[in-house]
C-alpha positions, 0 to 999 in steps of 0.5 A: 750949825748941825755940822758943827754939833755933829763934831762936838758929839763925836769927840765927846763920844757922845753921838748916837753911834759911837762904840757901836759894834758891827752885827749882820743878820739884825732884823727889825721888827715891831711897828715904825716907832716901837720897833728893835734891831735884833738878832734874827736867827737867835730866838726860838720857842724856848726864849724867854722875853721880858717886854717893859713899858706897854703903853698903847703899842706891843708890837715888838712883844707879839711878833717876838711870838709870831715870827719865833714862837718866844715866850713874852712877858709884857710888864705895865701897871697902867690901866691902858696898857691892860685895856690894849692888851685885853682888846687884842685879846677880844679882838684876835678871838673874834678874828677881827683886825686891831691897829696900834697908831695911826696914820704912816705909823699905824701897825697892823696886828698879825698875831693870832688868838691860839698865839696869844698863849705865848704872851703873859700881861703882868700889872706891875712896873720895873724899879729899883726896889719893891715898893708903891710908887707915884708915877706921873702924868704925861703932858698930853692925855694922847701920850701913853707913857707915865712917869717914875722921875716925871719926865715932862714936869707934871702935877698929877699921878696915879701910884702903882705897884713896881718891883726889881727885875730880880725879885720879878725873875724869882716870882717868875721861877725864871734864873735867865731872860734871853731879851729884856725891853726897856722903855720906861719914860727916863727910869732906865737909868736907875733900873740898869743900875739896879740890874747891874748891881744885882748881877741879873742874867739877861743876854740882850738888853734892849732900852729906848732914852726917853730923856732924849724926847722930853725936858728939851732932852737933846743937850749935852748933859743927857747925852752925858747920861746916856753915855755913862749909862753905855759904859756902864753896860760895856763894863759889865760886858755887853756890847752895843750892836745897834743905836738910832740916831734917837738913842733907841740901842740894842746891847747883847752881852759878849758872850752870845755876841761872840756865839753869834759871830761865830754862827753867823 
């Protein structure tokens, strides 16, 4: 049965690896479940990176600092995300080990106290307008991920401030950003639409299509939504350079892709 499903997905261009443009020198950074593949020879101390959706694992965010000394801005309005960041700040200040996750996926943070100054935590969410919205609880207390679109169909919620990427960049006095990571529990479709509408200057977009993991998300309709958003990014001038089987994807703008190809 699985080979038939795989064939159908390829025919409908829904396979996870359909449309991937090969790019050498991709490097995986971050923990087992919260990392991404990025071009390892691109980032440096002048790079500005926005990591949206922190939860209780900011391994990828911190490695942008430890590997490349990049400037990293972390966005998450949830109290547990701020608590996790503040505990990391406290532990590094005391030269203590701090671990995200547990078991085989446990991640030991490598960042030092003096490097934490390259990180800034901002208590706001990313959305397609500036307002106060409801973030619905996950269906498990152990899961660190509230959802504006109520991805897990629960009744309880908390309210928090959200804003558009264009507004946030204006507030931070950034005309462009080198990397945008989006892990926002199903809100990625609306947010990406808004980013493209506003023509925000973003060189790389890393996104996890979280719907695939919830609402019996492994279905054709979910895959079609992922495909539509992927095609919108293609049409806006991005290339898909990496995709996992569970639709964590790295998109790079064409001009940056060509630059990386030229200097590889």
